[in-house]
C-alpha positions as CSV (number, residue, x, y, z in Angstrom):
1,M,17.1,-6.5,-3.6
2,V,20.2,-5.4,-5.2
3,L,20.4,-2.0,-3.9
4,E,20.4,-3.2,-0.1
5,D,23.2,-5.5,-0.9
6,L,25.5,-2.5,-2.3
7,P,28.2,-1.6,0.1
8,F,27.4,1.9,0.0
9,A,23.8,1.7,0.9
10,S,23.2,3.9,4.0
11,A,21.9,2.5,7.5
12,R,20.0,5.8,7.4
13,G,18.6,5.1,4.3
14,Y,20.4,6.9,1.8
15,L,21.8,5.2,-1.5
16,F,24.6,7.8,-2.1
17,S,26.1,8.7,1.3
18,K,29.0,10.4,3.2
19,P,30.8,8.4,5.9
20,G,28.6,7.8,8.9
21,G,25.5,7.5,6.5
22,W,24.7,11.0,6.2
23,P,23.4,12.5,2.8
24,I,25.8,13.8,0.3
25,H,25.4,17.6,-0.5
26,N,23.3,18.8,-3.2
27,T,26.3,19.9,-5.4
28,A,28.3,16.8,-4.6
29,M,27.6,15.3,-8.2
30,L,28.4,18.5,-10.1
31,E,31.7,18.8,-8.0
32,R,32.5,15.2,-9.0
33,L,31.8,16.0,-12.8
34,R,34.3,19.1,-12.6
35,S,36.9,16.9,-10.7
36,L,36.8,14.4,-13.7
37,G,37.2,17.3,-16.1
38,I,33.5,16.7,-17.6
39,D,31.9,19.8,-19.1
40,A,28.2,18.8,-18.1
41,T,25.6,19.7,-15.8
42,V,23.5,17.4,-13.4
43,H,20.3,19.0,-14.9
44,G,21.6,17.7,-18.4
45,F,21.4,14.1,-17.1
46,R,17.8,14.7,-16.3
47,S,17.2,16.4,-19.6
48,T,18.9,13.4,-21.3
49,F,16.6,10.9,-19.5
50,R,13.6,13.1,-20.5
51,D,14.5,13.0,-24.1
52,W,15.2,9.2,-24.2
53,C,11.7,8.4,-22.6
54,A,10.2,10.8,-25.3
55,A,12.1,8.9,-27.9
56,T,11.1,5.5,-26.6
57,G,7.5,5.9,-26.2
58,V,7.4,6.3,-22.4
59,R,4.1,7.8,-21.3
60,F,4.4,11.4,-20.4
61,D,3.0,11.1,-16.7
62,V,5.0,8.1,-16.1
63,A,8.4,10.1,-17.2
64,E,7.3,13.2,-15.3
65,L,6.9,11.2,-12.0
66,Q,10.1,9.4,-12.6
67,L,11.8,12.9,-12.5
68,Q,9.8,13.7,-9.4
69,H,7.5,16.4,-11.1
70,K,4.1,17.1,-10.0
71,I,1.3,16.1,-12.2
72,G,-1.2,18.6,-12.9
73,Q,0.9,21.6,-11.2
74,G,-0.7,24.3,-13.3
75,D,-4.1,22.8,-13.0
76,A,-5.2,22.4,-9.1
77,T,-8.1,20.1,-10.1
78,V,-5.6,17.5,-11.7
79,G,-3.2,17.9,-9.0
80,A,-5.7,17.3,-6.7
81,Y,-7.1,14.1,-8.3
82,Y,-3.6,12.7,-9.7
83,R,-2.5,10.6,-6.5
84,T,-1.0,7.4,-8.3
85,T,2.7,6.5,-8.3
86,L,2.8,4.3,-11.2
87,L,5.6,2.2,-9.4
88,D,5.1,-0.8,-11.8
89,E,5.4,1.4,-14.9
90,R,8.2,3.2,-13.5
91,R,10.2,0.3,-12.4
92,E,10.0,-0.8,-16.2
93,V,11.3,2.6,-17.4
94,L,14.3,2.2,-15.2
95,Q,14.9,-1.1,-16.2
96,G,14.9,-0.1,-19.9
97,W,17.0,3.1,-18.9
98,A,19.7,1.0,-17.2
99,G,19.8,-1.3,-20.2
100,F,20.2,1.8,-22.6
101,L,23.0,3.1,-20.5
102,S,25.0,-0.2,-20.3
103,G,24.4,-0.8,-24.0
104,D,22.3,-3.9,-23.4
105,S,19.4,-2.3,-25.5
């Protein structure tokens, strides 16, 4: 797997980690953006991804799961029965997103 071959993949299971393999702080990306002089928010990246999903026809439930949103949160019945992870579809979406970001699509 490509991610396992990356030099920064932690033995503790974190893709992005501090020395020693511990997870980075939840404000690390925002701090990095500020240090680069980029006026953006981390949530803006998530919003951009969600907009891209809508514009490219990614199913609502697949996009929401990709963002780790709960399906049926406002409806206890839907939430109780919606247990799929849709991993195959989500993998395809991330391939498309990677192509979009790299300019390949």
